[in-house]
MARZAFI-202291 format. One line per field, with one value per residue: residue number from 0; y, z negated, x of N, C-alpha, C in turn; residue in one letter. Coordinates in steps of 0.001 Angstrom, whole numbers. Layout:
N
seq <- c(NUM, ...)
n.yy <- c(Y, ...)
n.zz <- c(Z, ...)
n.xx <- c(X, ...)
ca.yy <- c(Y, ...)
ca.zz <- c(Z, ...)
ca.xx <- c(X, ...)
c.yy <- c(Y, ...)
c.zz <- c(Z, ...)
c.xx <- c(X, ...)
type <- c(a, ...)
//
This chain:
310
seq <- c(0, 1, 2, 3, 4, 5, 6, 7, 8, 9, 10, 11, 12, 13, 14, 15, 16, 17, 18, 19, 20, 21, 22, 23, 24, 25, 26, 27, 28, 29, 30, 31, 32, 33, 34, 35, 36, 37, 38, 39, 40, 41, 42, 43, 44, 45, 46, 47, 48, 49, 50, 51, 52, 53, 54, 55, 56, 57, 58, 59, 60, 61, 62, 63, 64, 65, 66, 67, 68, 69, 70, 71, 72, 73, 74, 75, 76, 77, 78, 79, 80, 81, 82, 83, 84, 85, 86, 87, 88, 89, 90, 91, 92, 93, 94, 95, 96, 97, 98, 99, 100, 101, 102, 103, 104, 105, 106, 107, 108, 109, 110, 111, 112, 113, 114, 115, 116, 117, 118, 119, 120, 121, 122, 123, 124, 125, 126, 127, 128, 129, 130, 131, 132, 133, 134, 135, 136, 137, 138, 139, 140, 141, 142, 143, 144, 145, 146, 147, 148, 149, 150, 151, 152, 153, 154, 155, 156, 157, 158, 159, 160, 161, 162, 163, 164, 165, 166, 167, 168, 169, 170, 171, 172, 173, 174, 175, 176, 177, 178, 179, 180, 181, 182, 183, 184, 185, 186, 187, 188, 189, 190, 191, 192, 193, 194, 195, 196, 197, 198, 199, 200, 201, 202, 203, 204, 205, 206, 207, 208, 209, 210, 211, 212, 213, 214, 215, 216, 217, 218, 219, 220, 221, 222, 223, 224, 225, 226, 227, 228, 229, 230, 231, 232, 233, 234, 235, 236, 237, 238, 239, 240, 241, 242, 243, 244, 245, 246, 247, 248, 249, 250, 251, 252, 253, 254, 255, 256, 257, 258, 259, 260, 261, 262, 263, 264, 265, 266, 267, 268, 269, 270, 271, 272, 273, 274, 275, 276, 277, 278, 279, 280, 281, 282, 283, 284, 285, 286, 287, 288, 289, 290, 291, 292, 293, 294, 295, 296, 297, 298, 299, 300, 301, 302, 303, 304, 305, 306, 307, 308, 309)
n.yy <- c(-59777, -62181, -60970, -59931, -62412, -63665, -61536, -61493, -64465, -63887, -62338, -63755, -66193, -64105, -63659, -66181, -67266, -65455, -66139, -68405, -67959, -66530, -68704, -69938, -68933, -67993, -70614, -71082, -69369, -69909, -72623, -71776, -70668, -71698, -71502, -68984, -67549, -66960, -68909, -68366, -68681, -70960, -70059, -70071, -67309, -64833, -63806, -60315, -58344, -55819, -53043, -51843, -52598, -50096, -48357, -44943, -44332, -41654, -41532, -43202, -42289, -43620, -45789, -46707, -49739, -51163, -50866, -52032, -50814, -49818, -49801, -46627, -45988, -49157, -49420, -47959, -49203, -51233, -53051, -52808, -51006, -48459, -48113, -47620, -45059, -42215, -42456, -40654, -40173, -38837, -37727, -39548, -40267, -41340, -40620, -41040, -39184, -37147, -35986, -35072, -34029, -31930, -32814, -35331, -38909, -40909, -40776, -42426, -43057, -44322, -44619, -44123, -44032, -42169, -40730, -38933, -37718, -34643, -32511, -30417, -29399, -29037, -26637, -26027, -23777, -22385, -23458, -23211, -23482, -24699, -25211, -28460, -28685, -30787, -31376, -31576, -28363, -28115, -29535, -29002, -27505, -24208, -22200, -19740, -20477, -21584, -18918, -17027, -18670, -19680, -22067, -24394, -25465, -28488, -31139, -33876, -35627, -35358, -32544, -32882, -35699, -36065, -35263, -36001, -34781, -31276, -31654, -33291, -32518, -30032, -30898, -31833, -29911, -29966, -28750, -30976, -32485, -31741, -30479, -29186, -28104, -27514, -25368, -23890, -26181, -28461, -29018, -27585, -28549, -31281, -32834, -32623, -33680, -36345, -36794, -36269, -38711, -40949, -40475, -40718, -43960, -44446, -45369, -47471, -49110, -51078, -50160, -47753, -47507, -45635, -44665, -41908, -39994, -38267, -38471, -38891, -38171, -39560, -38104, -38400, -36674, -33859, -34717, -37484, -38728, -39822, -37851, -37341, -34611, -31958, -29119, -26970, -25002, -21763, -20815, -23161, -25509, -26827, -29372, -30105, -32311, -34310, -35767, -36988, -39807, -41884, -44901, -47123, -49360, -50768, -52784, -54844, -55743, -58446, -58964, -59115, -57761, -54818, -52964, -49912, -47980, -44649, -42051, -38724, -36499, -33288, -30938, -28836, -30267, -30722, -29990, -31786, -34594, -38012, -39212, -41687, -42407, -42225, -44361, -46770, -50022, -51095, -51832, -50406, -47869, -48838, -49590, -47200, -45522, -46463, -48392, -50656, -51277, -52359, -54435, -56525, -57772, -60471, -60061, -61798, -62209, -60436, -59179, -57253, -55180, -52243, -52333, -54374, -57797, -60026)
n.zz <- c(79692, 80568, 81665, 79600, 77976, 79871, 79984, 77052, 76637, 78735, 76605, 74512, 76267, 77095, 74479, 73471, 75602, 74760, 72228, 72859, 74578, 72310, 70644, 71896, 72426, 69690, 69099, 70753, 70362, 67320, 67758, 69082, 67008, 65722, 67336, 67457, 64880, 61652, 59456, 55750, 52305, 52788, 53273, 55956, 58454, 60363, 63337, 64078, 67028, 67785, 67952, 67912, 69385, 69445, 69368, 68168, 70629, 72839, 76985, 78276, 79967, 83315, 83926, 86574, 87295, 88861, 91197, 90361, 88721, 85372, 82063, 79843, 77328, 76273, 77245, 75075, 72850, 72659, 70513, 68081, 66273, 63636, 62069, 62133, 61763, 62855, 65440, 68506, 71800, 73854, 76998, 77541, 74391, 71348, 68583, 65112, 63456, 59979, 58603, 55947, 55111, 57681, 59192, 60787, 60291, 62184, 64514, 67966, 70181, 73861, 75101, 77672, 79738, 81951, 80399, 78896, 80440, 81732, 83090, 85388, 86618, 84552, 81985, 78647, 77455, 78403, 76962, 74849, 70936, 70006, 68892, 68592, 70015, 69939, 67286, 64727, 63785, 60698, 59576, 61307, 61759, 62172, 64055, 62356, 59985, 59790, 59819, 58389, 56557, 55762, 56657, 59846, 62711, 62540, 65169, 65569, 67512, 69496, 71640, 73421, 74001, 76305, 79263, 81914, 83050, 83141, 81705, 79999, 78238, 77207, 75926, 73575, 71682, 70896, 67648, 66341, 66379, 64985, 61830, 59073, 58098, 57035, 58076, 59243, 58822, 58297, 60381, 62683, 62352, 60982, 61365, 63848, 65164, 64125, 66122, 68771, 68276, 68786, 71499, 72681, 72409, 74694, 76349, 75748, 75122, 77413, 76843, 74471, 71483, 69395, 65987, 64248, 61407, 58273, 54724, 51519, 48576, 45526, 42667, 39596, 36847, 34121, 32088, 31771, 33241, 37099, 39213, 42580, 43866, 46636, 48427, 50139, 52512, 54260, 55129, 55644, 54094, 54769, 54253, 52832, 53747, 51494, 52541, 55385, 58054, 60627, 62092, 64352, 67503, 69236, 72860, 75280, 77961, 78230, 76473, 73399, 70534, 68248, 65773, 63679, 60973, 59140, 56775, 55460, 53329, 53486, 53674, 53253, 54710, 54395, 57292, 57423, 57151, 57994, 60395, 60063, 57380, 56375, 56657, 55665, 54085, 55959, 55060, 53082, 53972, 54867, 52731, 51293, 52672, 53420, 55743, 58700, 60422, 63783, 63939, 65423, 66252, 64504, 61615, 61669, 64294, 65629, 66372, 65173, 61946, 61481, 62256, 60866, 61298, 61778)
n.xx <- c(35462, 37016, 39141, 40510, 41139, 42650, 45155, 45552, 46507, 48800, 50365, 50939, 52387, 54696, 56132, 56385, 58146, 60425, 61166, 61998, 64434, 65868, 66219, 67785, 69870, 71040, 71853, 73639, 75791, 76037, 76757, 79669, 80957, 83149, 85223, 85327, 85951, 87636, 89716, 89711, 90842, 89460, 87088, 84624, 85475, 83671, 84576, 84197, 83286, 85449, 84013, 80961, 77800, 75711, 77739, 79631, 81221, 81938, 81163, 84091, 86829, 87788, 90941, 93511, 94543, 97101, 95003, 92881, 89904, 89638, 88427, 89685, 89268, 89444, 91903, 93599, 93055, 93411, 94562, 92793, 90334, 91100, 89182, 85622, 84257, 82919, 83691, 84985, 85529, 88156, 89746, 92513, 92548, 92025, 89642, 88794, 86233, 86571, 84034, 83398, 85942, 86578, 88961, 90520, 90200, 91654, 93801, 94342, 96696, 97715, 100876, 102782, 106123, 105198, 103386, 104911, 106350, 108060, 106157, 105802, 102966, 101617, 100485, 101566, 101459, 98970, 96856, 94503, 93314, 90479, 87107, 85315, 82321, 80632, 80620, 78364, 76774, 77520, 79759, 82180, 85117, 86822, 88582, 88832, 89065, 91708, 92515, 94958, 95514, 97892, 98885, 99811, 97696, 97968, 98445, 97307, 97325, 99799, 100120, 102695, 102536, 100781, 100861, 100050, 97896, 96557, 94271, 94082, 96429, 94968, 92524, 94087, 93735, 91833, 89748, 89184, 91216, 93390, 95022, 95321, 98738, 101952, 103744, 106678, 109562, 108335, 105810, 106948, 109098, 110498, 107688, 107768, 109856, 109205, 107515, 108852, 110735, 108777, 107975, 110595, 110117, 109169, 111257, 112070, 109925, 107416, 104780, 103501, 101833, 100351, 99351, 98032, 97511, 95641, 96614, 95872, 97273, 97715, 99058, 101114, 100393, 101026, 99911, 99499, 98524, 97075, 96452, 94318, 94515, 93788, 94211, 91880, 91004, 89749, 85955, 84775, 85927, 88344, 90317, 93478, 96007, 97662, 99526, 101186, 100524, 102138, 101765, 103054, 102971, 105113, 105321, 106956, 107706, 107451, 106088, 106249, 106407, 106826, 106758, 107011, 106575, 105843, 105566, 104532, 105409, 103662, 104958, 108104, 110761, 113769, 116219, 118420, 117072, 116677, 114410, 114067, 114476, 111299, 109907, 107932, 106510, 104025, 101402, 101571, 100446, 97947, 96293, 96445, 95003, 92603, 91953, 92694, 95522, 95926, 94467, 93924, 96300, 98618, 100686, 102350, 103177, 104296, 107608, 109790, 109508, 110103, 112566, 113491, 113818, 111489)
ca.yy <- c(-60783, -63040, -60206, -59839, -63792, -63776, -60536, -62534, -65576, -63377, -61614, -65245, -66851, -63165, -64013, -67561, -67225, -64347, -66776, -69218, -67227, -65878, -69891, -70634, -67324, -68472, -72113, -71250, -68627, -71352, -73523, -70805, -69960, -71991, -70423, -66854, -67648, -67078, -69607, -67585, -69190, -71837, -69833, -69285, -66008, -64591, -62550, -59940, -57239, -54427, -51669, -52221, -52319, -49302, -47059, -43831, -43426, -41241, -41777, -43024, -41977, -45132, -45708, -47884, -50716, -52446, -50609, -52432, -49644, -50242, -48325, -46119, -46230, -50067, -49767, -47468, -49470, -52713, -54185, -52922, -49913, -49142, -48059, -47428, -43757, -40754, -42054, -39483, -40355, -38033, -38568, -39802, -40601, -41521, -40271, -41042, -37648, -37046, -34858, -34206, -33112, -31411, -33577, -37108, -39875, -41227, -40952, -43319, -42866, -45207, -44125, -44791, -43017, -41123, -39990, -37987, -36976, -33494, -32373, -29115, -28948, -28950, -25698, -26169, -22084, -22365, -24152, -22432, -24422, -24437, -26136, -29212, -28139, -32370, -31847, -30643, -27044, -28222, -30427, -28632, -26706, -23359, -21489, -18809, -21444, -21591, -17755, -16141, -19486, -20366, -23563, -24495, -26180, -29134, -31403, -35344, -37043, -34522, -32123, -33894, -37291, -36180, -34659, -36229, -33508, -30515, -31581, -34132, -31617, -28897, -31841, -32291, -28511, -29229, -28536, -32500, -33632, -30581, -30700, -28120, -28807, -26670, -24847, -24069, -26899, -29084, -29312, -27062, -29016, -32538, -33610, -32598, -34563, -37877, -37064, -36935, -40123, -41798, -40315, -42035, -45396, -45059, -45588, -48971, -50358, -50254, -49385, -47397, -47444, -44737, -43886, -40704, -39374, -37568, -39487, -38157, -39339, -39393, -37988, -38148, -34660, -33353, -35670, -38955, -39269, -39367, -37263, -36295, -33170, -30952, -27349, -26487, -23854, -21407, -21048, -24603, -25922, -27823, -30410, -30100, -33644, -34269, -36794, -37754, -41231, -42557, -45996, -47324, -50703, -50656, -53470, -54903, -56504, -59918, -58877, -58931, -56053, -54336, -51804, -48848, -47220, -43606, -41205, -38107, -35564, -32273, -30120, -28440, -31320, -30590, -30200, -33375, -35658, -38602, -39759, -43304, -42129, -41697, -45624, -47528, -50805, -50806, -52056, -49171, -46730, -49295, -49268, -45327, -44804, -47304, -48247, -52025, -51033, -53400, -55819, -57842, -59078, -60524, -59825, -62785, -62083, -58489, -59273, -56729, -54169, -50742, -52430, -55461, -58921, -60666)
ca.zz <- c(78939, 81264, 81888, 77811, 77999, 80936, 79219, 75674, 77333, 79012, 75699, 74067, 76961, 76638, 72809, 73481, 76147, 74018, 71098, 73347, 74961, 71015, 70056, 73026, 72494, 68346, 69350, 71514, 69049, 66207, 68745, 69750, 65879, 65394, 68259, 66865, 63502, 60950, 57924, 55029, 51407, 52600, 53891, 57676, 58649, 61806, 63814, 65005, 67466, 66919, 68200, 67512, 70735, 68952, 68902, 68833, 71219, 74165, 78023, 78227, 81481, 84029, 84564, 87399, 87031, 90289, 91844, 89557, 87848, 84034, 81112, 79809, 76207, 75950, 76790, 74287, 71765, 73101, 69385, 67249, 66061, 62311, 61663, 63370, 61681, 63511, 66840, 69651, 72619, 74770, 77895, 76884, 72917, 70572, 67116, 64403, 62354, 58429, 58616, 55060, 55303, 58796, 59814, 61595, 59613, 62295, 65997, 68327, 71588, 74239, 75503, 78953, 80473, 82898, 79819, 78461, 81421, 82049, 84732, 86270, 86629, 82845, 81257, 77300, 77071, 78919, 76145, 73406, 69684, 70004, 67906, 69508, 69783, 69942, 66202, 64033, 62697, 59206, 59791, 62227, 61589, 63040, 64118, 61282, 58825, 59328, 59779, 57065, 55222, 55816, 57201, 61201, 63026, 63679, 66226, 65363, 68764, 70111, 73455, 74550, 74454, 76982, 80192, 83146, 83962, 81970, 81310, 78928, 77470, 76686, 74870, 72130, 71143, 70350, 66216, 65667, 66372, 64125, 60152, 58485, 58096, 56245, 59372, 58822, 58106, 58486, 61620, 63673, 62471, 60524, 61701, 65463, 65175, 64454, 67430, 69335, 68204, 69194, 72535, 72948, 72113, 75553, 77313, 74983, 75572, 78398, 76312, 72988, 71099, 68024, 65545, 63481, 60188, 56754, 53401, 49862, 47922, 44109, 41579, 37976, 35961, 32810, 30715, 32385, 33832, 37876, 40228, 43812, 44426, 47390, 48357, 51089, 53461, 55246, 55009, 56213, 53015, 55762, 53239, 53330, 53064, 50831, 53661, 56959, 59016, 61915, 62760, 66083, 68125, 70870, 73571, 75489, 79179, 78347, 75225, 72549, 70021, 67296, 64577, 63012, 60081, 58550, 55918, 55344, 52707, 53577, 52808, 53850, 54932, 54774, 58223, 57837, 56674, 59319, 60559, 59608, 55910, 55716, 56767, 54848, 54741, 56611, 54290, 51913, 54332, 54960, 51300, 50813, 54078, 53676, 57444, 59117, 61927, 64730, 63412, 66356, 66426, 63297, 61483, 62011, 65734, 64647, 66260, 64060, 61462, 60809, 62623, 60502, 61874, 60711)
ca.xx <- c(35991, 38018, 40562, 40971, 41775, 44270, 45826, 46054, 47655, 49963, 51241, 51478, 53503, 55797, 56301, 57071, 59399, 61495, 61433, 62673, 65685, 66799, 66631, 68917, 71391, 71437, 72301, 75039, 76151, 76438, 78129, 81292, 81248, 84060, 86106, 85199, 85901, 88605, 89351, 90051, 90422, 88404, 85808, 84908, 84631, 83018, 85562, 83438, 83974, 85853, 83402, 79375, 77021, 75924, 78782, 79153, 82110, 81376, 81525, 85328, 87454, 89064, 92449, 93664, 96087, 97144, 94077, 91651, 89390, 89267, 88176, 90653, 89488, 89779, 93311, 94326, 92192, 93309, 94647, 91358, 90007, 91270, 87865, 84506, 83411, 82628, 84532, 85299, 87010, 88514, 90133, 93246, 93280, 90776, 89666, 87822, 86331, 85944, 82992, 83739, 87265, 86968, 89604, 90384, 90495, 92860, 93853, 94966, 96931, 99101, 101965, 104225, 106764, 104364, 102709, 105301, 107689, 107471, 105417, 105461, 101683, 100888, 101566, 100622, 100714, 97306, 95477, 93836, 92834, 88785, 86189, 84502, 81113, 79816, 80214, 77475, 78091, 77661, 80987, 82811, 86260, 86798, 90061, 88756, 89620, 93233, 93682, 95418, 95938, 99610, 99009, 99695, 96628, 98878, 98375, 97312, 97171, 100556, 100340, 103438, 102015, 99574, 101465, 99649, 96841, 96552, 93123, 94646, 96893, 94040, 91474, 94276, 93593, 90328, 90115, 88944, 92357, 94289, 94765, 96526, 100233, 102897, 104621, 108339, 110496, 107278, 105071, 107501, 110312, 110065, 106774, 107839, 111059, 108736, 106586, 110126, 110976, 107794, 108145, 111777, 109975, 108910, 112444, 112674, 108883, 106507, 103564, 103548, 100551, 100781, 98098, 98322, 96211, 96325, 96963, 95426, 97686, 97627, 100231, 101137, 100246, 102052, 99057, 100324, 97133, 97405, 95049, 94135, 95129, 94355, 93804, 90993, 91007, 88333, 85010, 84154, 86661, 88763, 91078, 94886, 96556, 98935, 100843, 100799, 101320, 102132, 101747, 103547, 103495, 105855, 105305, 107877, 106954, 107500, 104699, 107357, 105623, 107748, 105961, 107334, 105045, 106082, 104906, 105617, 104765, 103430, 105924, 108889, 111700, 115287, 116505, 119212, 116828, 116634, 113153, 114015, 113862, 110243, 109499, 107580, 106062, 102325, 99982, 100930, 99329, 96208, 95705, 95971, 94212, 91652, 91888, 93253, 95910, 96245, 94265, 94082, 97481, 98418, 101798, 103357, 103184, 105664, 108740, 109826, 108380, 110732, 113622, 113538, 113157, 109843)
c.yy <- c(-61838, -62311, -60077, -61186, -63897, -62760, -61281, -63466, -64800, -63057, -63019, -65834, -65442, -63722, -65144, -67519, -66122, -65272, -67861, -69190, -67037, -67287, -70337, -69616, -67932, -70141, -72061, -70432, -69345, -71970, -73114, -70379, -70575, -71697, -69165, -66753, -67592, -68108, -68870, -68172, -69786, -71987, -69628, -68293, -65409, -63604, -61729, -58665, -56038, -53123, -52406, -51893, -50787, -48315, -45704, -43225, -42874, -41602, -41939, -42990, -43431, -44988, -46639, -48694, -51590, -52428, -51239, -51293, -50059, -49311, -48276, -46454, -47896, -50426, -49102, -48357, -50902, -53430, -53601, -51342, -50396, -48694, -47357, -45703, -42675, -40912, -41526, -39940, -38977, -38945, -39711, -39993, -40532, -41433, -41192, -39892, -37786, -35601, -33943, -33364, -32228, -31855, -34947, -37682, -40422, -41122, -41600, -42824, -44186, -44543, -44866, -43562, -41934, -39996, -38281, -37577, -35673, -33174, -30858, -28558, -28478, -28040, -25466, -24424, -21611, -22689, -23250, -23245, -23761, -25497, -27277, -28811, -29432, -32286, -31108, -29289, -27149, -28845, -30150, -27561, -25537, -22608, -20269, -19376, -21729, -19870, -17354, -17631, -19983, -21436, -23433, -25247, -27355, -30490, -33413, -36272, -35576, -33835, -33047, -34968, -37155, -34900, -35035, -35087, -32204, -30134, -32408, -33312, -30549, -29783, -31970, -30557, -28381, -29431, -30094, -32872, -32412, -31216, -29896, -28574, -27360, -26520, -24904, -24983, -28146, -29767, -28646, -27792, -30978, -33580, -34051, -33426, -36333, -37871, -37436, -37720, -40953, -41384, -41218, -43359, -45563, -45772, -46951, -49648, -49656, -49879, -49321, -47236, -46475, -44629, -43649, -40202, -38863, -38640, -37857, -38848, -39036, -39042, -38064, -37002, -34771, -34410, -36916, -39927, -38913, -38714, -37156, -35010, -32504, -29546, -27960, -25126, -23342, -21460, -22685, -25714, -27063, -28333, -30205, -31413, -33424, -34978, -37152, -38881, -41183, -44322, -46384, -48405, -50564, -52036, -53700, -55633, -57702, -60392, -59049, -57448, -55786, -53096, -51165, -48135, -46075, -42704, -40195, -36939, -34216, -31121, -29464, -29197, -30574, -31089, -31587, -34446, -36530, -39226, -41153, -43196, -42233, -43396, -46390, -48390, -50474, -50797, -51242, -47981, -47275, -48976, -47970, -45172, -45413, -47857, -49846, -51412, -51982, -54488, -57077, -58419, -58893, -60593, -60911, -63302, -61101, -59280, -58620, -55567, -53040, -51803, -54156, -57293, -59940, -62182)
c.zz <- c(79750, 81317, 80453, 77790, 78506, 80339, 77880, 75741, 77486, 77938, 74866, 74877, 77204, 75380, 72912, 74280, 75332, 73046, 71788, 73870, 73444, 70369, 70684, 72809, 70906, 68296, 70075, 70817, 68148, 66898, 68888, 68171, 65535, 65978, 68132, 65552, 63105, 59529, 57133, 53004, 51503, 53101, 55409, 58050, 59821, 61960, 64585, 65501, 66736, 67138, 68470, 68800, 70702, 69065, 68839, 69595, 72559, 75322, 78113, 80208, 81810, 84112, 85679, 87328, 87964, 91009, 91679, 88500, 86510, 82925, 80237, 78066, 75818, 75692, 75840, 72947, 71581, 71279, 68557, 66880, 64608, 61447, 62403, 62414, 62480, 64932, 67978, 70512, 73719, 75927, 77844, 75449, 72261, 69104, 66369, 63084, 61322, 59005, 56939, 54614, 56687, 59408, 60225, 60767, 60232, 63828, 67008, 69529, 72103, 74830, 76526, 78890, 81033, 81625, 79210, 79121, 81475, 83162, 84611, 86271, 85478, 82589, 79558, 77166, 77689, 77954, 75038, 72622, 69715, 69380, 69297, 69057, 69850, 68635, 65706, 63244, 61367, 58776, 60597, 61876, 62460, 62790, 63149, 59970, 58668, 59267, 58433, 55930, 54758, 56184, 58886, 61557, 63844, 64099, 65793, 66674, 69524, 71757, 74099, 74941, 75627, 78209, 81810, 83375, 82868, 81597, 80136, 78045, 76386, 76198, 73893, 71328, 70692, 68206, 65792, 66003, 65356, 62268, 59856, 57724, 58074, 57249, 59186, 58029, 57606, 59890, 62416, 63601, 62336, 61418, 63526, 65833, 65240, 65717, 68416, 69473, 68928, 71074, 73372, 73095, 73716, 76612, 76771, 75035, 76905, 77881, 74746, 72359, 69363, 67558, 64398, 62599, 59049, 55608, 52207, 48861, 46446, 43536, 40054, 37369, 34735, 31584, 31055, 33297, 35729, 38426, 41800, 44024, 45655, 47855, 49767, 51292, 54224, 54373, 55072, 55283, 54065, 54615, 54170, 53131, 52732, 51552, 55082, 57396, 60049, 61745, 63793, 66105, 69271, 71319, 74810, 76932, 79222, 77215, 73988, 71363, 68283, 66463, 64005, 62100, 59082, 58193, 55583, 54758, 53220, 52722, 53422, 53610, 55003, 56433, 58511, 57138, 57788, 59047, 59648, 57586, 54974, 56098, 55763, 55106, 55340, 55696, 53210, 52685, 54729, 53664, 50947, 51797, 53927, 54650, 57748, 60492, 62626, 64119, 64307, 66618, 64858, 62942, 61425, 63643, 66517, 65488, 64856, 63210, 60889, 60891, 61697, 61299, 60853, 60569)
c.xx <- c(37249, 39224, 41176, 41664, 42954, 45401, 46739, 47123, 49003, 51478, 52125, 52526, 55041, 56475, 57272, 58324, 60546, 61869, 62454, 64132, 66221, 66769, 67813, 70185, 71844, 72042, 73713, 75883, 77230, 77485, 79488, 81143, 82649, 85336, 86372, 85619, 87075, 88591, 90154, 90037, 89785, 87570, 85923, 84252, 84658, 83738, 84546, 84312, 84519, 85290, 82040, 78809, 76579, 76972, 78575, 80476, 81406, 82054, 83684, 85662, 88200, 89924, 92663, 94902, 95976, 96002, 93060, 91251, 89036, 89200, 89683, 90930, 89827, 91108, 94114, 93894, 92609, 93665, 93794, 91480, 90292, 89886, 86803, 83335, 83409, 83523, 84647, 85847, 86768, 89407, 91236, 93371, 91573, 90916, 88251, 87410, 85806, 85243, 83055, 84755, 87247, 88271, 89743, 90633, 91478, 92314, 94699, 95249, 97953, 99567, 102754, 104711, 106050, 104005, 103192, 106688, 106945, 107153, 104931, 103622, 100914, 101585, 100640, 100593, 99417, 96337, 95217, 92931, 91281, 87878, 85637, 83138, 80062, 79906, 79551, 78412, 78573, 79283, 82110, 83997, 86295, 88046, 90183, 89310, 91226, 93291, 93820, 95910, 96992, 99962, 99092, 98968, 97839, 98198, 98615, 97995, 98774, 100436, 101347, 103167, 101203, 99540, 100627, 98935, 97093, 95328, 93406, 95587, 95876, 93285, 92568, 94209, 92412, 91242, 89551, 90529, 93738, 93820, 95581, 98068, 101260, 103661, 105945, 108405, 109277, 106543, 106032, 109062, 110491, 109584, 106828, 109341, 110859, 108027, 107757, 110243, 110062, 107819, 109462, 111267, 109708, 109424, 112691, 111319, 108188, 105245, 104135, 102137, 100797, 99366, 98568, 97156, 96892, 95890, 96483, 95549, 97765, 99378, 100255, 101405, 101132, 100848, 99367, 99247, 97387, 96407, 95014, 93874, 94738, 93798, 92843, 91319, 89453, 86847, 84602, 85052, 87147, 90179, 92615, 95307, 97757, 100196, 100082, 101560, 101179, 102521, 102102, 103668, 103979, 105994, 106157, 106859, 107012, 106180, 105629, 106895, 107085, 106335, 106996, 105931, 105746, 104984, 105393, 105077, 104500, 103643, 107219, 109867, 112924, 115675, 117641, 118470, 116432, 115031, 113265, 113697, 112353, 109448, 108991, 106601, 103961, 101338, 100386, 100401, 97660, 95799, 95376, 94657, 92788, 91259, 92956, 93961, 96255, 95637, 94149, 95426, 97857, 99936, 102564, 103642, 103957, 106968, 110202, 109448, 109721, 112238, 114031, 113162, 112332, 110737)
type <- c(m, f, r, k, k, i, s, y, i, a, q, l, s, t, v, g, l, a, g, y, a, l, g, q, y, n, s, k, s, i, d, n, l, s, e, n, s, l, l, i, n, g, k, t, i, r, n, m, p, g, l, p, i, f, g, t, v, s, a, a, a, p, y, t, d, g, g, i, v, k, d, r, i, s, q, i, m, k, y, g, f, p, g, l, d, n, v, r, s, y, d, d, f, v, l, s, y, d, r, r, n, r, v, p, h, w, v, f, e, h, l, t, k, a, h, v, t, k, n, d, q, v, d, r, s, k, c, d, f, k, p, d, e, s, i, h, p, f, f, r, s, q, n, s, d, y, k, g, s, g, f, d, r, g, h, m, a, a, a, g, n, h, r, i, t, q, k, h, v, d, q, t, f, y, l, t, n, m, a, p, q, v, g, q, g, f, n, r, d, a, w, n, s, l, e, k, h, v, r, k, l, t, k, v, y, d, n, v, y, c, c, t, g, p, l, y, l, p, r, k, e, s, d, g, k, s, y, v, r, y, q, v, i, g, a, n, t, v, a, v, p, t, h, f, y, k, v, v, v, g, e, t, s, d, g, t, l, d, m, e, a, y, v, m, p, n, q, k, i, p, d, e, t, p, v, s, s, y, m, v, p, p, e, t, i, e, r, a, a, g, l, l, f, f, d, k, i, h, r, n, k, l, n, r, i, n, g, k, k, i)
//
């Protein structure tokens, strides 16, 4: 009997201490609300972290900055996550996977001169397109889906952006990083030109942050109504996007930030068409994609958007 009483008292003490600790935590949270909140239309909105405690991001590869080991994923996602649906991290890029359409929602990269410089130790020809076994079989795309479809397996994180190690470029060939793209005139031409343009930005900026993904845009048809129509391919019904986007932020050594935003139709594009003709306001992509890009950067903190001074 005596032992039962002691056990009961110990349980009550534990509950009491837990309640006290929780109360102290909540009190501190309330005290800190003003410094971690935003005032929007007269209402106080709590500024929540970009990634939940129990996220789906896999273990991140560390990187070294001045001899200090840091989280590579934290660096890539420095300016915020566009969304948090089925986030997957690889050694040198991060993506959100669309299980319904079997393509990414978005793919995020951080580029520097070192990432894009030609490396004789890296050989793209050794890479094989492969399904990501971490995706449930119900939602996984396969090479067989693309075979005979007439579409290329189009990289979202470009292979040429990840030349530091062979492993990094190998990982860009996971099918989770692919979406069906028109080959001749788009993936191998206009889209490739846009990828090269992004790599050239590393000559201007110390850090280049690039977010890439698909869009499914409406089109007005003969009955005067607008429809979102897109093809699907293969036994796993992989969606063929109508358009693709890139939103890019360049960061100089003094912290100056410039943004560029592009949308290209997934179709053959004339060779003479300049990349700049596909620039659009970033807000139009956000509305169409249902995502917020670089939400940790207030737009009025940007120096330029699409080359125009703010």
